KOLROTI-725411 format. One record per residue (C-alpha): residue in three letters; x, y, z. Coordinates in steps of 0.25 Angstrom, whole numbers, plus 5000, padded with zeros to 4 digits. Each point is the difference from the previous one (the first is absolute). Last residue first. Example, Ala and Ser with C-alpha at 12.3 -4.5 7.8 and 13.67 -1.06 7.14 Angstrom:
2
(SER,(5055,4996,5029))
(ALA,(4994,4986,5002))
// end
This chain:
485
(GLN,(4907,4854,5204))
(GLY,(5007,5014,5003))
(GLN,(5011,4995,4990))
(VAL,(4990,4998,4990))
(ALA,(4993,5014,5002))
(PHE,(5014,5006,5000))
(TRP,(5004,4994,4986))
(LEU,(4987,5005,4995))
(ALA,(5001,5013,5005))
(ILE,(5013,5000,4996))
(GLY,(4995,4996,4986))
(GLY,(4991,5010,4998))
(LEU,(5009,5010,5006))
(VAL,(5008,4995,4987))
(VAL,(4990,5002,4991))
(GLY,(4996,5012,5005))
(VAL,(5013,5006,4998))
(ILE,(5003,4995,4986))
(SER,(4985,5006,4997))
(LEU,(5005,5013,5005))
(ILE,(5013,5000,4994))
(LEU,(4993,4996,4986))
(SER,(4989,5012,5002))
(ILE,(5010,5009,5002))
(ASN,(5008,4999,4990))
(GLY,(4988,4998,4989))
(MET,(4993,5015,5005))
(GLN,(5000,5007,4988))
(ASN,(4986,4998,4999))
(THR,(5000,4988,4990))
(GLU,(5006,4993,5009))
(LEU,(4989,5001,5009))
(SER,(4991,4988,4992))
(ALA,(5013,4992,5003))
(LEU,(4997,5003,5015))
(LYS,(4986,4994,4998))
(ALA,(5006,4989,4994))
(LYS,(5010,4996,5012))
(LEU,(4990,5004,5010))
(ASN,(4993,4991,4995))
(ASP,(5011,4990,5000))
(ASN,(5003,5001,5014))
(GLU,(4986,5000,5004))
(SER,(4999,4985,4993))
(LYS,(5014,4999,5008))
(LEU,(4993,5003,5013))
(GLN,(4990,4994,4998))
(ALA,(5006,4987,4996))
(LEU,(5010,5002,5014))
(GLU,(4988,5001,5007))
(ASP,(4994,4986,4996))
(LYS,(5015,4996,5001))
(LEU,(4998,5006,5015))
(ASN,(4987,4993,5001))
(LYS,(5006,4986,4997))
(VAL,(5013,5001,5009))
(ASN,(4990,5005,5012))
(GLN,(4993,4986,4996))
(SER,(5013,4994,4999))
(SER,(5004,5006,5014))
(GLN,(4987,4996,5007))
(LEU,(5002,4985,4994))
(LYS,(5014,5000,5004))
(LEU,(4997,5006,5015))
(ALA,(4990,4991,5002))
(GLU,(5009,4989,4997))
(VAL,(5011,5006,5009))
(ASP,(4989,5001,5012))
(SER,(4997,4984,4998))
(LYS,(5016,4998,5001))
(VAL,(4999,5009,5012))
(GLY,(4991,4990,5007))
(LYS,(5007,4989,4995))
(VAL,(5014,5007,5005))
(GLU,(4991,5002,5014))
(SER,(4995,4986,5001))
(LYS,(5014,4994,4997))
(LEU,(5008,5010,5010))
(SER,(4988,4996,5010))
(GLU,(5006,4985,4999))
(VAL,(5014,5001,4998))
(ASP,(4999,5009,5012))
(GLN,(5000,4989,5011))
(SER,(5012,4995,4994))
(SER,(5011,5010,5001))
(GLN,(5010,5000,4991))
(LYS,(4991,5007,4989))
(LEU,(5000,5014,5008))
(ALA,(5014,5000,4998))
(GLU,(4999,5001,4986))
(VAL,(4987,5009,5002))
(ASP,(5008,5010,5006))
(SER,(5010,4999,4989))
(SER,(4989,5002,4990))
(LEU,(4995,5012,5008))
(THR,(5013,5006,5000))
(SER,(5002,4997,4985))
(ILE,(4987,5007,4998))
(ASN,(5002,5011,5010))
(ASN,(5014,5004,4990))
(LYS,(4990,4999,4988))
(VAL,(4991,5010,5007))
(GLY,(5012,5007,5003))
(THR,(5004,5000,4985))
(VAL,(4987,5002,4995))
(GLU,(4999,5013,5010))
(SER,(5013,5004,4992))
(LYS,(4994,4998,4987))
(LEU,(4990,5007,5005))
(GLY,(5006,5012,5004))
(GLU,(5007,5000,4986))
(VAL,(4987,5001,4994))
(LYS,(4998,5013,5007))
(SER,(5013,5007,4995))
(GLU,(4995,4994,4987))
(VAL,(4988,5006,5002))
(THR,(5007,5013,5003))
(SER,(5006,5000,4989))
(ILE,(4988,4999,4989))
(GLN,(4993,5010,5008))
(SER,(5014,5008,4996))
(LYS,(4999,4995,4985))
(VAL,(4986,5005,5000))
(SER,(5002,5012,5003))
(LYS,(5010,5001,4989))
(VAL,(4991,4996,4990))
(ASP,(4991,5010,5006))
(SER,(5010,5011,4999))
(ASP,(5004,4994,4985))
(ILE,(4986,5001,4996))
(GLN,(5001,5016,5005))
(LYS,(5012,5001,4992))
(LEU,(4994,4993,4988))
(ASN,(4988,5009,5000))
(ILE,(5008,5012,5001))
(ILE,(5008,4994,4988))
(GLU,(4985,4999,4994))
(VAL,(4998,5013,5001))
(LYS,(5013,5006,4995))
(LEU,(4995,4991,4989))
(ASP,(4989,5007,4997))
(ASN,(5006,5014,5001))
(MET,(5010,4994,4989))
(GLU,(4988,4997,4991))
(VAL,(4993,5014,5001))
(LYS,(5014,5006,5000))
(LEU,(5001,4991,4985))
(ASN,(4988,5003,4996))
(ALA,(5002,5016,5001))
(VAL,(5015,4998,4991))
(GLU,(4990,4994,4992))
(ASP,(4990,5010,4999))
(GLN,(5012,5010,5000))
(LEU,(5007,4992,4987))
(SER,(4986,5000,4993))
(SER,(4997,5016,5001))
(ASP,(5016,5002,4997))
(MET,(4998,4992,4989))
(LYS,(4988,5007,4994))
(LYS,(5008,5014,5003))
(LEU,(5012,4993,4991))
(GLY,(4990,4998,4989))
(VAL,(4992,5013,5002))
(ILE,(5014,5006,4998))
(GLU,(5005,4992,4989))
(ASN,(4987,5003,4992))
(ASN,(5003,5013,5001))
(LEU,(5013,4999,4997))
(ALA,(4996,4992,4987))
(ASP,(4992,5013,4998))
(VAL,(5011,5009,5001))
(THR,(5008,4992,4990))
(SER,(4989,5000,4990))
(LYS,(4998,5016,5003))
(PHE,(5014,5003,4997))
(LYS,(4999,4990,4988))
(SER,(4990,5009,4996))
(ILE,(5009,5011,5003))
(ASP,(5009,4996,4992))
(SER,(4992,4997,4989))
(LYS,(4995,5015,5002))
(MET,(5013,5005,5000))
(SER,(5006,4992,4989))
(ASN,(4987,5005,4991))
(VAL,(5003,5015,5007))
(ASP,(5013,4999,4994))
(ALA,(4997,4996,4987))
(LEU,(4991,5011,4999))
(ILE,(5010,5009,5004))
(GLY,(5009,4996,4989))
(SER,(4989,4999,4990))
(GLN,(4996,5014,5006))
(LEU,(5016,5005,5000))
(GLU,(5001,4994,4984))
(SER,(4989,5008,4997))
(ILE,(5005,5011,5007))
(GLU,(5013,4996,4991))
(SER,(4992,5000,4987))
(VAL,(4991,5013,5006))
(SER,(5014,5006,5001))
(GLN,(5006,4996,4986))
(LYS,(4987,5005,4993))
(ILE,(5002,5014,5009))
(SER,(5014,5000,4995))
(ASP,(4997,4996,4985))
(ILE,(4987,5012,5000))
(GLU,(5011,5010,5006))
(SER,(5009,4996,4988))
(ASN,(4989,5002,4991))
(LYS,(4997,5013,5007))
(ARG,(5015,5004,4998))
(GLU,(4998,4994,4985))
(LEU,(4987,5008,4998))
(ASN,(5007,5014,5006))
(SER,(5010,4995,4991))
(ILE,(4991,4998,4986))
(ARG,(4992,5014,5005))
(THR,(5014,5006,5000))
(GLU,(5002,4994,4986))
(ILE,(4986,5004,4997))
(THR,(5002,5015,5004))
(SER,(5013,4998,4990))
(LEU,(4992,4995,4991))
(THR,(4991,5010,4999))
(THR,(5012,5009,5000))
(LEU,(5005,4992,4987))
(GLN,(4987,5001,4995))
(SER,(5001,5015,5001))
(ARG,(5014,4998,4994))
(ILE,(4995,4992,4989))
(SER,(4988,5009,4996))
(ASN,(5010,5011,5001))
(VAL,(5010,4992,4990))
(SER,(4989,4997,4992))
(ASP,(4997,5015,4999))
(GLN,(5014,5003,4999))
(LEU,(4999,4991,4988))
(ASP,(4989,5003,4994))
(LYS,(5005,5014,5000))
(VAL,(5013,4998,4995))
(ASN,(4993,4993,4988))
(LYS,(4994,5011,4999))
(GLU,(5012,5007,5000))
(VAL,(5006,4991,4989))
(GLY,(4989,5002,4991))
(SER,(5003,5014,5002))
(ILE,(5014,4998,4998))
(ARG,(4998,4993,4989))
(SER,(4993,5009,4993))
(ALA,(5010,5010,5004))
(LEU,(5012,4991,4996))
(THR,(4992,4999,4989))
(THR,(5000,5014,4996))
(VAL,(5015,5002,5005))
(SER,(5004,4992,4989))
(GLU,(5007,4986,5003))
(THR,(5015,4997,5002))
(THR,(5006,5006,5012))
(ALA,(4987,5001,5008))
(LEU,(4998,4987,4996))
(SER,(5011,4992,5008))
(SER,(4999,5009,5014))
(VAL,(4983,4996,4996))
(ARG,(5003,4988,5000))
(GLN,(5009,4996,5011))
(ASN,(4990,5008,5007))
(LEU,(4988,4991,4997))
(SER,(5009,4988,5003))
(THR,(5001,5008,5014))
(VAL,(4987,4998,5000))
(THR,(4995,4987,4997))
(GLN,(5010,4994,5010))
(GLU,(4993,5008,5011))
(LEU,(4987,4996,4993))
(THR,(5005,4986,5002))
(THR,(5005,5000,5014))
(LEU,(4987,5006,5003))
(ARG,(4994,4990,4994))
(LYS,(5007,4988,5007))
(LYS,(4999,5008,5013))
(LEU,(4984,4999,4997))
(ASN,(5000,4987,4999))
(GLU,(5007,4996,5013))
(VAL,(4991,5008,5007))
(ASP,(4987,4994,4995))
(SER,(5007,4987,5003))
(ARG,(5002,5004,5013))
(VAL,(4987,5006,5001))
(ASP,(4992,4987,4995))
(ASP,(5009,4992,5012))
(ILE,(4995,5009,5010))
(ASN,(4987,4998,4993))
(LYS,(5001,4985,5004))
(SER,(5004,5001,5013))
(LEU,(4989,5008,5003))
(GLU,(4991,4991,4996))
(ASN,(5005,4989,5008))
(LEU,(4999,5008,5012))
(ASN,(4986,5005,4998))
(GLN,(4993,4999,5014))
(GLY,(5013,4999,5008))
(THR,(5005,5012,4994))
(PRO,(4986,5008,5000))
(THR,(5002,4999,5016))
(THR,(4986,4992,5006))
(SER,(5005,4986,4998))
(VAL,(5012,5001,5008))
(LEU,(4995,5009,5010))
(GLY,(4989,4989,5002))
(ARG,(5011,4989,5000))
(MET,(5010,5008,5010))
(GLU,(4986,5003,5009))
(THR,(4996,4982,5000))
(VAL,(5016,4998,5002))
(LYS,(5000,5011,5013))
(VAL,(4985,4992,5006))
(THR,(5007,4988,4997))
(LEU,(5013,5005,5009))
(ALA,(4992,5007,5011))
(ASP,(4992,4986,5000))
(TYR,(5012,4991,5000))
(MET,(5007,5007,5011))
(ALA,(4984,5000,5009))
(LYS,(5003,4986,4998))
(LEU,(5014,4999,5004))
(ASP,(4997,5008,5012))
(ASP,(4988,4990,5003))
(LEU,(5010,4989,4999))
(ASP,(5009,5006,5010))
(ARG,(4990,5001,5009))
(LYS,(4995,4985,4999))
(LEU,(5014,4996,4999))
(TYR,(5002,5008,5015))
(ASN,(4987,4993,5006))
(LEU,(5006,4987,4995))
(GLN,(5011,5003,5006))
(LYS,(4993,5003,5012))
(SER,(4992,4985,5000))
(SER,(5012,4993,4999))
(ASP,(5006,5006,5011))
(GLN,(4987,4998,5009))
(VAL,(5000,4985,4993))
(ASN,(5015,4998,5005))
(LEU,(4996,5005,5012))
(SER,(4990,4990,5002))
(LEU,(5007,4989,4994))
(SER,(5012,5004,5011))
(ASN,(4987,4999,5012))
(VAL,(4996,4987,4993))
(GLN,(5014,4995,4999))
(ALA,(5001,5004,5014))
(LEU,(4988,4996,5007))
(LEU,(5002,4986,4993))
(ASN,(5012,4999,5006))
(ASP,(4995,5003,5013))
(ILE,(4989,4988,4998))
(ARG,(5011,4991,4996))
(THR,(5008,5004,5013))
(ASN,(4988,4998,5008))
(ILE,(4996,4986,4995))
(ASN,(5015,4996,5003))
(LYS,(4998,5004,5013))
(ASP,(4985,4992,5000))
(ALA,(5008,4986,4995))
(THR,(5010,5003,5010))
(ALA,(4990,5002,5011))
(LEU,(4992,4987,4993))
(GLU,(5011,4992,5001))
(LEU,(5004,5004,5013))
(ILE,(4986,4995,5005))
(LYS,(5001,4988,4992))
(ASN,(5011,4996,5007))
(SER,(4993,5003,5012))
(ILE,(4990,4992,4998))
(ASP,(5011,4989,4996))
(LYS,(5007,5002,5014))
(LEU,(4988,4999,5007))
(GLN,(4994,4988,4994))
(ALA,(5014,4994,5003))
(ASP,(4997,5003,5013))
(ILE,(4988,4995,5003))
(ASN,(5004,4988,4993))
(ALA,(5012,4999,5012))
(PRO,(4991,5003,5008))
(LEU,(4992,4988,4999))
(THR,(5009,4989,4999))
(VAL,(5003,5001,5016))
(GLN,(4985,4996,5000))
(GLN,(5001,4987,4994))
(SER,(5012,4996,5009))
(GLN,(4993,5002,5012))
(GLN,(4986,4993,4994))
(PRO,(5010,4988,4998))
(SER,(5006,5002,5015))
(THR,(4988,4997,5007))
(THR,(4989,5007,5007))
(SER,(4996,5001,5016))
(THR,(4990,5010,5006))
(PRO,(4987,4997,4996))
(ILE,(4996,5008,4988))
(LYS,(4985,5001,4999))
(ARG,(5000,5015,5003))
(GLU,(5009,5003,4989))
(VAL,(4992,4992,4991))
(ALA,(4988,5012,5003))
(SER,(5009,5011,5000))
(THR,(5005,4997,4988))
(ARG,(4987,5001,4994))
(ASP,(4996,5013,5008))
(ASN,(5013,5007,4996))
(LEU,(4996,4993,4983))
(ILE,(4987,5006,5001))
(ASN,(5006,5012,5006))
(LEU,(5009,5003,4989))
(MET,(4992,4997,4990))
(ARG,(4990,5012,5004))
(TYR,(5013,5009,5002))
(LEU,(5005,4996,4985))
(ALA,(4987,5004,4996))
(VAL,(4997,5013,5006))
(ALA,(5013,5005,4996))
(LEU,(4999,4995,4985))
(GLN,(4987,5008,4999))
(TYR,(5008,5012,5008))
(ARG,(5011,4999,4989))
(THR,(4990,5001,4989))
(LEU,(4998,4989,4992))
(PRO,(4998,5005,4985))
(GLN,(4984,4996,4994))
(ASN,(5000,4988,4990))
(GLY,(4994,4990,5010))
(GLN,(4988,5009,5003))
(PHE,(4995,4991,5011))
(THR,(4984,5004,5001))
(GLY,(4989,5002,5009))
(ASP,(4997,5013,5001))
(PRO,(5008,5003,5010))
(MET,(5013,4993,4996))
(GLY,(5007,4987,5002))
(SER,(5007,4996,5011))
(LEU,(5013,4990,5001))
(ILE,(5006,4994,5011))
(GLY,(4987,4997,5007))
(LEU,(5003,4983,4997))
(LYS,(4989,5000,4992))
(THR,(5005,5011,4991))
(LEU,(5013,4994,4999))
(GLN,(4992,4988,4996))
(GLU,(4992,5004,4990))
(VAL,(5011,5010,4993))
(ALA,(5009,4989,4999))
(GLU,(4989,4991,4994))
(TYR,(4995,5011,4991))
(ALA,(5014,5005,4994))
(TRP,(4999,4991,4988))
(HIS,(4986,5005,4997))
(ASN,(4991,4988,4997))
(ALA,(4991,5002,5012))
(PRO,(4997,5015,4997))
(VAL,(5007,5011,5008))
(ASP,(4991,5014,4997))
(LYS,(4989,4997,5008))
(PHE,(5007,4995,5012))
(THR,(4998,4989,5010))
(ALA,(5001,5001,5014))
(ALA,(5006,4993,5011))
(TYR,(5005,5010,5011))
(LEU,(4990,4993,5011))
(ASN,(5004,4987,4993))
(SER,(5015,5001,5006))
(PHE,(4997,5003,5013))
(LEU,(4991,4989,5003))
(ALA,(5010,4991,4995))
(ILE,(5011,5006,5007))
(ALA,(4991,4999,5012))
(ILE,(4998,4986,4997))
(PHE,(5014,4997,4998))
(CYS,(5005,5005,5013))
(VAL,(4988,4993,5008))
(LEU,(5004,4988,4993))
(PHE,(5015,5000,5005))
(ALA,(4995,5005,5015))
(ARG,(4993,4988,5000))
(LYS,(5010,4991,4995))
(MET,(5009,5007,5012))
// end
């Protein structure tokens, strides 16, 4: 048995030396150097063809399957080696220890199932958040489309207003050119002065006409008065003088009439000028209205420009929000992908734990068979005790005979010597078993250290269970060895 144990350990050591390797990118002062070295020596992990480990690269499912397969092979080999050392008896403490294992496994499975449920709910929440974000993005895109349409409409209105403004400016320039080219527009102040002068001349002529009419009436009265008193000669001379005066007056009246005709033409011209002046006033009013309309259009254009600038700023803000939402969407998709990867890893771990549970159940079935064998041994021991009692009764019967006393004494002495020899042999066997127990303890410590290094690859639960199983099986093997001795 000891030889088989040594042969198993020598084979494991040779197997680990075959896979022992050093990597160029894992220096001795690296924090994971010991774990990488131990796992490489055990043959669980292997490097790349170029002699590097590439620890920063992600682990694929194929590599994980190969590593788990190698680790399970090593554990199966060691458990089979320990099982070969187990005799056909066990004790109740190991049974109680084995009974506690399924409870731990069930608790761990419950924790893992709870974590899976939490991840599922988190995945649902993330999916709802993604749907909400997509709805917001769609609504924002619709708003952007509507705002772009409104912007196009505003641009069209602005172009129409610009065309109207250009047409109004052309009309204003034409009106200004017409006003500047007309004589009324050029000499408006001079015409108003001439009109005032003509009006003053007309008033003076009217005054002179009234004075002449008064003089004529006075002369007629004087003529009528003189006809009675003065002589004909004097009257003739006076009449000639009066005729001259009358001719002069007629000439002056004719000149005044000609001046009145010119005044009538001037008045018609003045009326025409007043009409043109009213037209100019209306043109000025229309020009002022056009300028006011122009200022209003400019104010509307400026307000529309400010509205367009505000709208552009809102469109830019919406574009920035859309870019941010797209980034958030990409980050959420990455998180969802990572969560899916973690869920797949957890599913793999659950499958492995179920496999371990089945292995534990098989171990429990083996322990039950061992217990049945122990019960059989107990029955055999009771039979041996009964035989011993019968033999003791026979010895009592033999003691009554004096003839066999001496022979019995000699036999007893021989039996005592045999017992002493058996004691010496059993003490030597106990020493050997203690040495084997120390070796098993050291091996158990090594296994615990190696299993602790394996915890970095998410196999802590499996290694803990297998180490406990190894300790239990080692203790069972030692106890059976002691009982067999």
